[in-house]
Phi, psi and omega in degrees: 000315178296322180295318180295315180298319179297321179297317179297316179299317180299318181295313179299320181296313181294323178297318179298319178298319180296319179298321177296324179295318182297333180272359181216077186292335185291329178255033185300318185295313181292321179295320178301319179295315179297322180298316182295316181294319181295317180295320178295319180295316179297318181298319179296317180298314181292322179296319178297320179299316180298317182295315180298317179298319179296318180297320178296321179296316180297318180298317180296317180297318179296323179298320178296315180298319181295319180297321180294316182294329183270001181298120182258013174286146177218146174213159179295120182107352181297138177081007179295133181234146179296146177065034173236165180218160172226145175234128181235152166256122186240137171238122182231132184302323186266008182231133172060029181056032178081001180283142182287155175214163179252138178230135177241128180243124181250117180277088188288310182192171174251141177275186186296337180271355182095355179290146180274131171267113192229097170302143184220145171221148182242137175244118182227108181052044177088341179277141183241131179235138185241155175192181176224125181259149169247111189252128180294140183287343181282323186209013179062026176286152180281122185259164172299149185098354175288148176259098185238096176298157184303322186290340180260351184304316180302325181287327176292324174298323177294323175302315180297323184277353185232281183301325184261002188301322184290348182298339177293339181250333184225063170289165180303134010274007174090188177228163183289141177284358176242012181294155179289331182201148174252359183135189183235139178294133184277074174202159180294123181081004179289142182267179175288149172260128190202157173294146183220050176092179184248159179201134173274122182236155177244123174237175181299331181278357178141188179251130187226140167275118189235163168251131179276129173251124185234156168204159182244122180216081189073342177196159180290136179238141184225137175231131182255125185242133171256125181301145180067022175240138193300320183235160172304151182280327184204154176208148174217103183232162187228154180289153180272105180233157181265337180224157176076176178282124183296135174282166177294126173281305169206148176214145177206164179209139177290124179265323183197155172210149182184187180250157181088159181286124180287153179279129178281123181289159176278148179292135177227128180283113176267127182261112179292152179242150180289155003264145174253149178227137176228148175258140179291160190303321182275358178078013184282323186228156165250141176236126176255140178235121176240161177202158176214142358294161184297328176265113179279123181242141175295145182084006182233159174275145179232134179260116179261138175244123182248129179237144184240137180223155176275186185294343177261010180068024171271139183300140179252133182256162173053063183258129172263128187211161171251149183224124184221135178236129182229134180274181186291344179267002181087005179282130179276115182272334178202136178215092186252127182254150172050048174281154183235128179242099179297332177206170180255148001273156174257139186249137174225135180254132183232136178262122175267116182283177186295339181262011185264021180292140176112194182297149175214160180236143174242124180243129177241118176255130177265116180273323178197155179222112182061230178268005184267122178260120181291352179074214184284350182276141178263119176268111189228148174226134180240136182238137176258122179234174181223132175258126180264155180291145176291146180299120185302138180297328181295322180291320177300316180297315181296317180297319179296316179297321180295318179296319178298319180296318180295318180297319179298315181295320179296321179296315179297320180296320180295320179295319180296322178295322180294322179295319182293326180280000000 
């Protein structure tokens, strides 16, 4: 715009000089000379103005870009881009009995309101669950209109309690990664949650320059944030307990990130093998579960051995407990109340009927241990096991008949060979 205006001014000025020359032919030569010098001077002046204006514009634009690049504010959802995905491994105290699972979120597109339409799948011990989330652009909260089947709902609740947990402190436009405080943890004796310096960390999903966010809630908790990345890269937090070693409240780590829609894996039944160990919710006890035979088959009896330990893994004596086994159809295979274990291991035998094939759960509730009364709190451990189908008798019969037939043919062949010789 400045260049065009300068050109017009230059043209009008030079025309005026020419008109003056036409009215005074006697000094034509000198006037012509003055006109050329004046036009050259004006052109130089205007050109310099244009250059200076352009340089100022470039400087201002660069300043804006630099300010954007240097922005140290962060919020949950920052840097989310269409047609990208993230995969995390999450462990949540209140989900899946604290066992870890993998979740993949694909940011497919944004709707007219700016919410993200995000297909999601969860992989838990080989089983795959699918759904579609509608995530708010302000804090990545799960909105109405999401397609969440019942089987995936517990894992979505874990997402809210872990990956999205910080949104209570840093919704859009976020807070500075160098701020003195982001707020205070809502618990008695809870400390401020705040940035605490930087750290380069390596996770399965890559190497990241991060800011550590810390708070103290019976123990130090740490969350690692990479600027311009939608969710924290890693977290290690603990439950708020008054006694014993606190159990993990939630922990997660980025496994992968990339562009394009990720491929949903096929479900594969993973069969756990003994021994399994679970920590009770308050972190007071460990419970170990062993069984024999190692392969649980429908239609067979299984001998379970239950062992109890305190938070330091020392054996616990005189334990009062409940023991319950439920198959995948909701059928209760065993429900024993007020059992007593003077020492570990304690043995219980359970019969798996012919229809008990597939996943099953074992729940052990500790009612009391020695002279210690757990009070109103339930100390519980849940184990996921799998019952495989018994080898069908018809297949056994066919296999046996085939072996007998082969043996008969070999015998005849050997006899024929003997006659020939």
